[in-house]
C-alpha positions in Angstrom: 15.3 -10.0 3.8 13.0 -12.9 3.1 10.0 -11.0 4.6 10.7 -8.1 2.3 10.8 -10.3 -0.8 7.5 -11.9 0.4 5.8 -8.5 0.5 7.3 -7.1 -2.7 4.0 -7.3 -4.7 1.5 -8.1 -2.0 0.5 -5.8 0.9 -1.7 -6.5 3.8 -4.1 -7.6 4.9 -4.8 -4.0 5.7 -8.0 -2.6 7.2 -10.3 -1.1 4.6 -13.4 0.9 5.2 -15.2 -0.7 2.3 -13.6 -4.1 2.0 -12.9 -5.2 5.6 -9.5 -6.8 5.7 -8.0 -6.4 2.2 -5.1 -8.4 0.9 -3.7 -6.2 -1.9 -1.9 -7.1 -5.1 0.2 -4.4 -6.8 0.7 -5.0 -10.5 1.9 -1.5 -11.5 5.0 0.4 -10.4 4.4 3.6 -8.4 2.3 6.2 -10.2 2.2 4.7 -13.7 -1.4 5.7 -14.7 -3.7 6.7 -17.5 -4.7 9.8 -15.4 -2.9 12.5 -13.6 -5.7 13.5 -11.2 -5.4 16.8 -9.5 -6.7 15.3 -6.2 -4.4 12.3 -6.0 -2.7 12.1 -2.6 0.2 10.2 -4.1 1.4 13.1 -6.1 1.8 13.7 -9.9 1.8 10.7 -12.3 5.3 9.8 -13.2 4.4 8.0 -16.5 1.0 8.8 -18.1 0.1 6.1 -20.6 -2.5 3.9 -22.1 0.1 1.3 -23.0 -0.7 -2.1 -21.5 2.3 -4.4 -20.8 3.8 -6.6 -18.2 5.1 -3.8 -16.0 6.0 -6.2 -13.2 7.0 -9.9 -13.6 3.9 -12.0 -13.6 5.6 -15.1 -12.2 7.0 -13.2 -9.3 3.6 -11.7 -8.4 2.0 -15.1 -8.5 4.8 -16.6 -6.4 4.2 -13.8 -3.8 0.5 -14.7 -3.8 1.3 -18.3 -3.2 3.6 -17.5 -0.3 1.1 -15.2 1.3 -1.8 -17.6 1.0 0.4 -20.4 2.4 0.7 -18.4 5.6 -3.0 -18.9 6.2 -3.6 -15.2 6.9 -7.2 -14.1 7.4 -8.7 -11.5 4.9 -12.1 -10.6 3.5 -11.1 -9.5 -0.1 -8.1 -10.0 -2.3 -7.8 -6.7 -4.1 -6.1 -5.5 -7.2 -5.3 -1.9 -6.5 -2.0 -0.3 -5.5 -0.3 2.9 -6.6 -1.0 2.8 -10.3 -3.9 1.8 -12.7 -4.1 -2.0 -12.4 -5.7 -2.6 -15.8 -2.5 -1.3 -17.5 -1.0 -4.7 -16.5 -1.4 -6.7 -19.7 -1.7 -10.0 -17.9 -4.3 -9.0 -15.3 -6.8 -11.4 -16.8 -4.4 -14.4 -16.4 -3.6 -13.2 -12.9 -7.2 -12.9 -11.8 -8.0 -16.4 -13.1 -4.9 -17.8 -11.3 -5.7 -16.2 -8.0 -9.4 -17.3 -8.2 -8.1 -20.9 -8.5 -6.1 -20.4 -5.3 -8.6 -18.9 -2.9 -12.4 -18.9 -2.5 -12.3 -15.4 -1.0 -13.9 -12.7 -3.2 -11.7 -10.8 -5.6 -12.0 -7.0 -6.2 -10.5 -4.7 -8.8 -10.2 -1.0 -8.0 -9.8 0.9 -11.2 -10.3 4.4 -12.6 -12.3 2.8 -15.5 -10.2 4.5 -18.2 -9.5 1.3 -20.2 -12.9 -0.3 -20.1 -13.5 0.8 -23.7 -11.0 -1.9 -24.6 -12.9 -5.2 -25.4 -9.9 -7.2 -24.0 -9.8 -5.3 -20.7 -13.5 -5.8 -20.1 -13.2 -9.5 -20.9 -10.3 -9.9 -18.5 -12.2 -8.4 -15.6 -15.3 -10.6 -16.0 -14.1 -13.3 -13.5 -13.8 -10.8 -10.7 -16.4 -10.7 -7.9 -16.4 -6.9 -7.5 -15.2 -4.1 -9.6 -15.0 -0.6 -8.2 -14.5 2.0 -11.0 -14.5 5.7 -10.5 -16.2 8.6 -12.2 -15.0 12.1 -11.3 -16.7 14.3 -14.0 -19.8 14.6 -16.0 -18.5 16.1 -19.2 -15.3 16.4 -21.3 -14.3 19.8 -19.9 -14.2 18.7 -16.3 -12.8 15.3 -17.2 -9.8 17.1 -18.7 -9.5 19.5 -15.7 -9.9 16.9 -12.9 -8.4 13.7 -14.3 -5.9 15.2 -16.9 -6.2 12.0 -18.9 -3.6 10.5 -21.3 -3.7 12.0 -24.8 -6.2 10.2 -27.0 -8.7 9.3 -24.2 -12.0 11.1 -24.3 -14.8 11.3 -21.8 -17.3 9.7 -24.1 -14.9 6.8 -24.8 -14.3 6.3 -21.1 -18.0 6.3 -20.2 -19.0 4.2 -23.2 -16.6 1.6 -21.9 -18.0 1.7 -18.4 -21.5 1.3 -19.8 -20.6 -1.7 -21.9 -18.8 -3.3 -19.0 -21.9 -2.8 -16.8 -24.0 -4.7 -19.3 -21.5 -7.6 -19.5 -20.4 -8.0 -15.9 -22.2 -10.5 -13.7 -20.6 -9.5 -10.4 -21.0 -6.4 -8.3 -20.1 -2.9 -9.5 -19.6 -0.2 -6.8 -19.3 3.1 -8.7 -17.3 5.7 -6.8 -18.2 9.3 -7.7 -15.6 11.9 -6.7 -16.6 15.5 -6.1 -14.6 18.7 -5.7 -15.7 22.1 -4.4 -16.1 25.1 -6.6 -14.9 26.0 -9.2 -15.6 22.4 -10.1 -19.4 22.8 -10.0 -20.3 19.8 -7.8 -24.1 20.3 -8.3 -23.9 20.6 -12.1 -21.5 17.6 -12.4 -23.7 15.5 -10.0 -26.8 16.1 -12.3 -24.9 14.9 -15.3 -23.4 12.0 -13.4 -26.8 10.9 -12.2 -28.1 10.5 -15.7 -25.2 8.2 -16.5 -25.6 6.3 -13.2 -29.2 5.5 -14.1 -28.1 4.1 -17.5 -25.6 1.6 -16.0 -27.4 0.7 -12.7 -24.4 -0.2 -10.6 -24.9 -2.3 -7.5 -23.9 0.6 -5.3 -23.1 4.3 -5.7 -20.5 5.7 -3.4 -19.9 9.5 -3.1 -16.4 10.7 -2.1 -14.3 13.8 -1.8 -10.8 15.0 -0.9 -9.7 13.7 2.5 -5.9 13.6 2.2 -3.5 16.3 0.9 -4.1 16.5 -2.9 -1.7 16.8 -5.7 -3.0 20.3 -6.5 -4.1 22.8 -3.9 -7.1 23.8 -6.1 -8.7 20.4 -5.3 -10.7 21.2 -2.3 -13.2 18.9 -0.4 -16.9 19.3 -0.7 -18.5 19.9 2.7 -20.6 17.2 4.4 -23.8 19.3 4.0 -23.2 19.6 0.2 -22.4 15.9 -0.1 -25.7 15.1 1.6 -27.5 17.3 -0.9 -25.7 15.7 -3.8 -26.6 12.2 -2.5 -30.3 13.0 -3.1 -29.6 13.2 -6.9 -28.6 9.6 -7.2 -30.7 6.4 -7.4 -30.5 4.0 -4.5 -28.6 2.2 -3.2 -26.2 5.1 -2.7 -24.0 6.3 0.2 -21.4 8.8 1.2 -18.0 7.2 1.9 -16.0 10.4 2.5 -14.6 10.3 6.0 -15.0 13.9 7.1 -13.4 13.2 10.4 -10.0 13.0 8.7 -10.3 16.0 6.4 -7.6 18.2 7.9 -5.2 21.0 6.9 -2.4 19.8 4.7 0.3 20.9 7.2 -1.3 18.9 10.0 -1.6 15.8 7.9 2.1 16.1 6.8 3.1 16.4 10.4 1.2 13.3 11.3 2.8 11.4 8.4 6.3 12.4 9.5 5.5 11.5 13.2 4.4 8.0 12.1 7.5 7.5 10.1 9.7 8.6 13.0 7.8 6.2 15.3 8.2 3.3 12.9 11.9 4.0 12.5 12.3 2.8 16.1 10.1 -0.3 16.1 7.1 -1.9 14.4 3.8 -0.8 15.7 0.1 -1.7 15.4 -2.2 1.0 14.1 -3.7 1.2 17.6 -0.2 1.8 19.0 0.4 4.6 16.6 -2.9 6.3 17.2 -2.5 6.1 20.9 1.2 7.3 20.9 0.5 10.3 18.6 -3.0 11.1 19.9 -4.4 10.8 16.3 -7.8 9.4 15.6 -7.5 5.7 14.7 -9.4 6.1 11.4 -7.1 8.9 10.4 -4.1 6.8 11.3 -5.3 4.0 9.1 -5.7 6.3 6.1 -2.2 7.8 6.5 -0.8 4.2 6.8 -2.6 3.3 3.5 -0.9 6.3 1.9 2.5 5.4 3.2 2.1 1.8 2.0 1.2 3.0 -1.5 4.2 5.3 -1.4 6.5 2.2 -0.7 7.6 3.7 2.6 5.8 1.3 5.0 5.0 -2.4 4.8 2.7 -4.7 6.8 3.9 -7.7 8.7 1.7 -10.2 10.6 2.9 -11.7 13.9 0.7 -14.1 15.9 -2.3 -13.0 13.8 -1.7 -9.4 14.7 -1.0 -6.7 12.1 2.1 -4.5 12.6 3.4 -1.7 10.4 7.1 -1.2 9.8 9.4 0.9 7.6 10.1 -0.7 4.2 13.8 -1.2 3.4 
């Protein structure tokens, strides 16, 4: 029971393709977001809003941070992410500053970038070491189709905020660009996105596409060949981060998810144990585990400096 309390708002460290061992901080309840993206693997947004407030108790989140850091666990980044939009948390600035006083490890914020038009939000993120915003469309029409934003939020407002933040921020910005196959015109959208990317000059551009079962079946992945062609449109440094080895049929992925849950119902396992037992590629196993953690079905425990996964609750 004590261990569950300890992990209530903190998850990990979990292996991350981009951030190494990531110790996550969750500041938003499941699927409270400013978008309802058609490709989201966590399902439809439960509460779509632009309202910023203290969705989870600040003092309890910080207490969880203190408990986890006191364990002396090893990690590469402490990351604000989770299963909702972290900048909706009205005290994220205070929390970032408090965490920065407690660890010298770099701090990252993974955000959809939808609230960067707000002067206060931009100011609150300035102490971070790395901000990873996303851009999924190149114009208002596709913005509405792909992100299904909260009423009152326009494409120009969102991109203007991102551009202002890029001018203010002294840390690193890794801009994630997300592409979907036709009818979502990846080539046309890439051309428009490239113009914007040149204006803000992020530290790194990362191209991604659907790899896990999406919220809507119309959200289909772009092929590796097309992604390589799209990459040429963007200024360097730029890279493809989509893991094509795990893009599978939805039925297969769902079966793997259920198999993992059944296995963990019997005993805690490492990711290597799971991959070996189920004959699933290790990288694919890690991505499914990330998904199950975000869905509050699985948690991470560390025993003798080794990471185990177990059912939550």
